[in-house]
N, C-alpha and C positions, 0 to 999 in steps of 0.2 A: 504494500500500500504506500502511495506517495506521501512523503512528509511535507505537508503544505506550508509548514513554518520554515523549511529549509530554504536557504538562499544560494545553494550550490548552482554554479553556472551563471549567476547574475553579476553584472558589472554595475556598481553603484557609486555615484559621486556624492561626497559629503563636504559641503562648504563649511569653513570653520571647524574642520574635522580633526584638529590635533590637540585640543585642550578642552577641559570642562565637559559639558554635555556632548559636544561634537566628538571629542576623543572617545567617550564612552560608547557613542553610537557607532563610530568607525570600528571600534574593537568588537562590539557585539555583532555587527553585520558580517565582519570577516570571520568571526568565530562560528557563524552560522553557514559559512561556505562561500560568501560573496568575495569577489575581487573588488576592493575598495580604492577609490582615488580620494584621498583626504587633502583638502585645500587649506592653506593658511597664508598669512601675509606678514604680520608684524612680529609675533612672538616666536622668534627663531629658537630660543632656548627650549621652549616647550616642545617645539617640533623635533628638535634634535633628541630630546629625552624620549619622545614617543617613538622616534625611529629606532632607538636602542631597544625599546620594549617590543617593537614589531619583530626585530631580528631574534630576540630571545624567545619569543613565543611563536615564532615562525608563522606569522599572520601574513596574508596576502593583501597588503596595504601599500600603495604607492603614495608618496607625499609630494605635493606640488605647491610651490610658493608662487602665488599670483594674486595681484590686487584686482579683484573682479569689478571694482568700481571704475576701472579704466579699460579702454579698448584693448590695449596691449596685454594687460593681465588676463582679460577674458579670452583673448586669442591663445594665450599660453595654456590656459586650462583646457580649452577645446582641443588644441593640438595634442595635449597629453592624453585626453580621452580617445582621440582618433588613433593615436599610436597603439593603444591597447588592442585595437583590431577586433572589437566585438560591440554589438549593440548595447546601448545604455538601458539597463533594466530599472534603474532607480536614481532619483536625485533627492537628497535631503539638504535643504537650505537652512543651515544652522548658524552661518556667519551673521553676526549682528554687531552693531555699535550704537552709540547714542551719547547725548549730552544731558547731564542731570543738573538742571539749574531752575530757579524760579522763573515764571513766565517773563517777568520784566527784564531778566538778564539774558534771554535767548535772542539769537539773531537768525537771519535767513541763512547765513553760512552754517550755523548749527543744524538748521532744518535740512539743508542739502546734504550735509555730512551724514546725518542719520538715515534719511530716506534713500540716499544713493546706494547704500549697501543693503539695508533691510528690505527694501521694496524694488527699487529700480534694477539692481543687479539680479535679483530673483527673476523678474520678467525677462530681462535680457538673456539670461542663461537658459531659461525654458525655451525661448524663441530660437536660440542658436542650436539647441539640442533636438529640435523637432524632427529633423530628418535622421537623427541618430537613435531615437528611442525605439526600443523593441516593443512589439505588441504586448499589451499587458503591463507596460511599465508603470511604476508608481512614483509620484512626486509627493514629497512631504515637506511642508514648511513649518519651521519651529517658531511658535508664537509665545505669548505670555499672558498672564491674567490681566496685564495692563491694557490689553486690547479692548476690554469692556468694563474695566474697573479703574477708577481714578485714584491716583496716588501723587502726593506732593513731589515736585521736581521730576516727574516721570512723563510729562506731557508729550514730548517729542517721540520717545521710545514707544509709549503706549499708542500714540496715533499711528506710528509706522506699523505697529503690530496689528492694529485694527485694519489698516489698509492692506496688509499682507493677507489677513484672513478673508477680507472681501474679494481681493484679487484671486485668491485660490479657489473660491466658489465659482467665479466666472470662468476660470481656467478649466475647472472640473466639467462645466457644461460644454465648453467649446472643444475640449480635447477628447470627450467621450467617444466620438465617432472614430478617433484614431486608436481607441482601446487603451488610452492613457488615463489613469486615475490620479486625482489630486486631492490630498487631504492635509489637514493642519493638526499638529501635535502641540498642545498647550500644557507645559509643565507647571506644577505649583512652585513654591519657593524651594529652590535647589541651592545648596551651598557650593558656589563657584566663585572664581575671582571677580565676577561682575558685581558681587555684593560689596566689594571693597571700595567702590567709587560712590556708593550711595550715602547720603546724609542719614544720621540716626540709624546706622546699620543694625546695632544690637536691638534697639527698640522695635524696628520693623520686623526683624527675624522672630523676636519673641511674640509679636502680635500674630504673625503667620502661624507659628506653632500653636498659639492659643486657639486660633480659629479652626485648626485642623482636627477632625475627629480622631485621627491617628496620634495627635499630640507630638508630632515630629515633622521634620522637613522631608520633602520628596528626595529620593536618591537619584544620582545620575544613572545608575543601573536600571531603575524602574522606568526612567524615560527611554533608555536604550532598548529595553525589551519591547516597549510600545512601538518604537521606531521599526524594530525588526518585524513586528506583526503587520504594520502598515506597508512595509516593503515586500511582504511575502504574499504568496497566492492564497493564504488563509483569509486575507482581507479583500478578496476579489469583489465582494459585493458592497464594499464601502467606498463611497465617492462623494466629494464635496462636504465632508464631515470634519468637525473639530473634535478631536479626542483629547479630553482633559485628564491629565495624570497628576492629581494633587492630593490624593488621600482623602478626598471628600470635602476639602476646604471650601469649595465653591458653593456647597449646599448650605453652609452655615451663615446665618444673618449676623 
C-alpha cells in the first residue's frame, strides 16, 4: 500500500529554509524522502551550520544563497532548481522579514522592504515556476496569527501576512486546472530568532502561553510535520485552506 505521507521522489523548494521554522521544514521534508532546495540570503553562519548537519545526517538538501527580492537572486534560485533536472513537486515560502515599529515611525521604505519578500517574491517565484511544477504539486505559504489579529508594532508584518493569505486563495483557484494546490500554514507562537526583535518579548510570549490550551509554545517540529502533510499526497483534497498549528490558541477569547 502506498504511503501517502511519503515525499520520496519529490523535489521541493523551501525559501528561508536554513534556520528556524524553515530549517525544521527542510529537514522534515528531506527526512520524508524529498530532495530539498533550501534558500537563504543573509544568515551565512546558520546556513553553514545547517550544511554540516545535512552532511552528518546524510539528508538530500541543497543550499542556495539568493536574494529573491531581486531579479538576479530569483534567477539564481530558478537556475539551481532547473539544474536538479526534475519537476518541482512543492514550494514552501517560509522566507519573511519585517519592521517592528509604531505606526508613526514607519515609512514607505519599511513597507516595501516587508512586502517585497513576504508577498511580492512569493508571487514572482510561483509565476516563474509555473512551467516547472509537476502535476499534483503543492504550494505552501507560511503565515502568522498577525494576518487576522492585531498586535502593537506588528502592523506591516501582519498586513503582509494577510495579503499572503488572500493571494494564496486566489492562486488556489487559478492554478487548480493545472493540478497545483495552494495552501497556507499559520503557526502559533514559535520560539525562533524572530522573537528577539520584538518589543516586550517576554510579556508577549507569556501572554501567548496563557492563551494556549496547551499552556506552551508551538514547536518548530509541529509546524514541520504540518508542512510535510500539506506537501504530501495525503492532503490531495485540501486546497485554498489555512491550516492553523497553534495548540488551540486561536479558539480562546
